[in-house]
C-alpha positions as CSV (number, residue, x, y, z in Angstrom):
1,M,0.1,0.3,0.1
2,T,1.5,3.3,-1.0
3,R,1.9,5.6,1.6
4,P,0.3,9.1,1.5
5,E,2.3,12.0,0.4
6,L,1.8,13.7,3.5
7,L,3.4,11.0,5.8
8,R,6.2,10.3,3.0
9,G,7.5,13.9,4.1
10,R,7.9,13.2,7.8
11,D,10.7,10.4,7.4
12,K,13.8,11.1,9.5
13,K,16.3,13.2,8.4
14,P,19.6,12.1,9.9
15,F,21.4,14.9,12.3
16,P,24.2,16.1,11.2
17,F,26.6,15.5,14.3
18,F,28.9,13.4,12.9
19,T,29.3,16.0,10.3
20,V,29.1,19.0,13.0
21,I,32.1,17.1,14.9
22,I,34.6,16.8,12.1
23,S,34.2,20.0,11.1
24,V,34.6,21.4,14.5
25,L,38.0,19.5,14.5
26,F,39.1,20.4,10.7
27,A,38.7,23.7,12.2
28,L,41.0,23.3,15.1
29,I,43.6,22.2,13.1
30,I,43.6,24.3,10.5
31,A,43.8,27.6,13.5
32,L,46.8,25.1,16.0
33,L,48.8,25.1,12.1
34,V,48.1,28.6,11.8
35,F,49.1,29.7,15.3
36,E,52.2,26.7,15.0
37,M,53.0,28.5,11.9
38,W,52.9,32.1,13.5
39,F,54.3,30.8,17.0
40,L,57.0,29.4,15.0
41,G,57.6,32.5,13.1
42,R,58.5,34.5,16.1
43,F,59.6,32.2,19.1
44,T,62.8,29.3,18.6
45,P,63.2,26.4,20.8
46,V,66.5,26.4,22.0
47,C,68.3,23.7,24.2
48,V,70.3,24.9,27.3
49,D,74.1,23.3,26.8
50,G,76.4,23.6,30.1
51,I,75.9,25.0,33.6
52,S,77.1,28.6,32.6
53,M,73.2,29.8,33.7
54,K,72.8,27.8,36.9
55,P,70.5,27.4,38.9
56,T,68.2,29.8,36.8
57,L,68.3,27.1,33.5
58,E,69.9,23.7,33.9
59,D,71.7,21.7,31.0
60,G,69.0,20.3,29.0
61,D,66.3,22.8,29.7
62,W,64.3,23.8,27.0
63,L,63.1,27.5,26.3
64,Y,61.8,29.7,23.8
65,A,63.4,32.9,22.7
66,D,61.7,35.8,21.0
67,A,63.2,36.7,17.9
68,K,61.4,39.9,17.7
69,A,62.5,41.3,21.3
70,T,64.3,44.1,22.2
71,P,67.3,43.1,24.8
72,A,66.7,44.8,28.0
73,R,69.3,45.0,31.2
74,G,68.4,42.0,33.4
75,D,67.1,39.7,30.2
76,I,68.0,36.4,29.6
77,V,69.2,36.1,25.5
78,I,70.7,33.8,23.0
79,V,73.7,35.0,20.8
80,D,75.3,34.0,18.1
81,V,79.1,34.0,18.9
82,S,80.3,32.1,15.9
83,E,82.3,35.5,14.4
84,Y,84.0,36.3,17.3
85,R,87.6,35.8,17.3
86,D,90.6,36.9,18.5
87,E,93.9,38.5,16.4
88,Y,94.7,34.7,15.7
89,G,91.4,33.9,13.9
90,H,90.7,31.2,16.8
91,L,87.2,31.2,18.2
92,L,87.0,33.1,21.5
93,F,84.2,30.9,22.4
94,H,85.3,27.2,23.2
95,E,85.0,24.3,25.3
96,G,88.1,22.3,25.1
97,A,88.7,22.0,21.6
98,E,85.1,22.4,20.6
99,P,83.5,25.7,18.9
100,I,80.6,27.2,20.8
101,L,78.0,29.0,18.4
102,F,75.6,30.0,20.4
103,I,75.6,31.2,23.9
104,V,72.6,31.9,26.8
105,K,74.0,34.9,29.2
106,R,72.2,37.4,30.6
107,V,72.1,41.4,29.9
108,I,74.2,43.3,32.3
109,A,74.5,46.2,31.0
110,V,73.2,48.5,28.0
111,E,74.3,51.2,25.5
112,G,75.8,54.6,27.6
113,D,76.1,52.3,30.9
114,R,79.2,51.7,33.0
115,L,79.9,48.9,35.4
116,Y,82.6,47.3,37.6
117,C,82.8,44.3,40.0
118,K,84.7,44.1,43.1
119,D,84.2,41.1,45.6
120,N,81.5,39.6,43.9
121,Q,79.6,42.9,43.7
122,V,78.5,44.5,40.3
123,Y,78.3,48.2,40.5
124,L,76.1,49.9,37.9
125,K,75.7,53.3,36.6
126,K,73.3,53.5,34.5
127,K,73.5,55.8,30.9
128,G,72.6,59.7,31.9
129,E,73.1,58.9,35.7
130,S,75.9,59.9,38.1
131,V,76.4,57.2,40.4
132,Y,77.0,53.8,40.8
133,V,74.5,51.5,42.3
134,P,74.9,47.6,43.6
135,L,73.3,45.8,41.3
136,D,70.3,43.5,43.0
137,E,71.2,39.9,41.3
138,P,68.5,37.2,43.3
139,Y,69.8,35.0,40.4
140,A,74.2,35.4,40.7
141,Y,75.4,32.1,41.9
142,Y,78.8,31.3,43.2
143,A,79.6,28.0,44.8
144,P,81.5,26.7,46.1
145,P,83.1,31.0,47.4
146,P,86.1,31.6,44.9
147,A,89.4,32.2,47.0
148,V,89.6,35.2,45.3
149,P,86.3,37.0,44.7
150,L,85.3,38.0,41.2
151,S,85.9,41.7,40.1
152,F,86.8,43.6,37.2
153,S,87.4,46.9,36.5
154,E,85.3,49.6,34.9
155,V,83.5,49.2,32.0
156,E,81.9,51.3,29.4
157,V,79.6,49.9,27.1
158,G,79.5,51.3,23.4
159,K,76.9,52.1,20.9
160,D,75.0,48.9,19.9
161,E,76.5,46.9,22.4
162,L,75.6,44.7,25.3
163,Y,77.9,43.5,28.4
164,L,76.7,39.8,29.1
165,M,77.3,37.3,32.3
166,G,76.2,34.2,33.0
167,D,74.4,33.9,36.4
168,N,77.1,30.7,37.2
169,R,79.6,33.2,37.7
170,L,82.5,30.7,38.4
171,S,81.4,28.8,35.2
172,S,81.0,31.1,32.5
173,H,83.1,32.0,29.6
174,D,81.3,36.2,28.7
175,S,82.0,39.7,28.7
176,T,84.1,39.1,32.0
177,E,86.6,37.4,29.8
178,V,86.1,38.6,26.2
179,G,84.4,42.2,26.3
180,T,81.0,43.7,25.1
181,L,79.1,42.2,22.3
182,L,77.0,43.2,19.6
183,V,73.1,43.9,20.0
184,K,72.9,42.6,16.2
185,D,74.2,39.4,17.1
186,V,71.4,38.3,19.7
187,L,69.0,36.1,18.5
188,G,66.8,36.2,20.8
189,V,65.2,37.1,24.4
190,I,64.0,34.8,26.8
191,P,60.4,35.9,28.0
192,S,59.6,35.7,31.2
193,W,56.5,33.2,30.6
194,A,59.3,30.7,29.1
195,L,61.4,31.1,32.0
196,E,58.3,30.2,34.4
197,N,57.1,27.4,32.6
198,K,60.5,26.0,31.3
199,G,59.5,22.4,33.1
200,I,56.2,21.9,30.8
201,I,58.3,23.3,28.0
202,T,61.4,20.8,28.6
203,R,58.6,17.8,28.4
204,W,56.4,19.3,25.5
205,E,60.2,19.5,23.7
206,A,61.3,16.1,24.8
207,F,57.6,14.6,23.4
208,R,58.2,16.5,20.3
209,D,61.3,14.5,20.3
210,N,60.0,11.4,19.4
211,F,58.6,12.7,15.8
212,R,61.9,14.4,15.1
213,S,64.0,12.7,12.6
């Protein structure tokens, strides 16, 4: 028996639940890909190699460096030191016979500043100021206490230069030995949120390592 036209029109249409779910998932994947492209275009993942920034940073920590940030006093920066050489053409930064091409250090002074260090205490006279002030450095690490405290004579930071030091003052190859470095060689600044979340970032990058080849 043929059903009336009115009843045939009441047949249930499939609810597009799965279509909606798939569309939402697809949109999320696209959004994540766009975000990652933007994020990696600005932030570079870096892995700490060495103990020169201990205890702030440990060997093996992962961080993100902001390639578009301008370094300021107190910032931790990643610097390309592959072009820093002595008068004989030898790289200034090396560990034994192995060359060091990139370093992670803290900005202590910027263009126009003056500073010196006496008995582990850094004194800073900022550009435009007339008085040296002891620098408050809760991050500075001196362990074990050195037989001869760290000291260096007055330095003036020149145009487009930075004075960099490692937080682990007794195990850092930095401006105290090689002098100021150029702002143009800074590859990125470590943002505060990356420092605060370095444990999460380290675990995430360790997970991502499983898919790198």
